[in-house]
C-alpha positions as CSV (number, residue, x, y, z in Angstrom):
1,X,28.3,-1.5,0.3
2,X,24.7,-2.1,1.3
3,X,25.9,-3.6,4.6
4,X,27.5,-0.3,5.5
5,X,24.2,1.6,5.4
6,X,22.4,2.4,8.7
7,X,19.5,0.1,9.7
8,X,17.1,3.0,9.5
9,X,17.5,3.1,5.7
10,X,15.8,-0.3,5.4
11,X,12.8,1.2,7.3
12,X,12.7,4.2,5.0
13,X,13.0,2.1,1.9
14,X,10.1,-0.1,3.1
15,X,8.0,3.0,3.7
16,X,8.7,4.4,0.3
17,X,7.9,1.0,-1.2
18,X,4.5,0.9,0.5
19,X,3.7,4.4,-0.6
20,X,4.6,3.5,-4.2
21,X,2.4,0.4,-3.9
22,X,-0.5,2.6,-2.7
23,X,-0.1,4.9,-5.7
24,X,0.0,1.9,-8.1
25,X,-3.1,0.4,-6.6
26,X,-5.1,3.6,-7.3
27,X,-3.9,3.6,-10.9
28,X,-6.1,0.5,-11.6
29,X,-9.2,1.6,-13.4
30,X,-12.5,1.4,-11.6
31,X,-14.0,-0.7,-14.4
32,X,-11.4,-3.3,-13.8
33,X,-11.9,-3.3,-10.1
34,X,-15.6,-4.0,-10.4
35,X,-15.3,-6.4,-13.4
36,X,-17.5,-9.4,-12.8
37,X,-19.1,-8.0,-9.6
38,X,-22.8,-8.2,-9.3
39,X,-23.0,-4.6,-8.1
40,X,-20.7,-1.7,-7.6
41,X,-20.9,-1.6,-3.8
42,X,-18.1,0.5,-2.3
43,X,-16.9,-2.3,0.0
44,X,-16.0,-4.4,-3.1
45,X,-13.4,-1.8,-4.1
46,X,-10.1,-3.6,-3.2
47,X,-8.2,-0.3,-3.6
48,X,-9.8,0.9,-0.4
49,X,-8.9,-2.3,1.4
50,X,-5.4,-2.1,0.1
51,X,-5.0,1.5,1.2
52,X,-6.3,0.7,4.7
53,X,-3.8,-2.2,5.0
54,X,-1.0,0.0,3.8
55,X,-1.9,2.7,6.3
56,X,-1.8,0.1,9.1
57,X,1.5,-1.1,7.9
58,X,2.9,2.4,7.7
59,X,1.6,3.0,11.2
60,X,3.5,0.0,12.5
61,X,6.7,1.1,10.8
62,X,6.4,4.5,12.3
63,X,5.8,3.2,15.8
64,X,8.6,0.6,15.7
65,X,11.1,2.7,13.8
């Protein structure tokens, strides 16, 4: 059944998966992100880094789709 689906579906499912992951990352409370950090510098927020990496990945998927 899954083998009968077009190859593009795998690409679309991957994109949806990355978008869901991006939403889940931003649901993490800010207090937990900065727990144990000596300061609340913006570069320490891993949600921003995760979003940048997800955008790069989505760009690659859109270019090579």
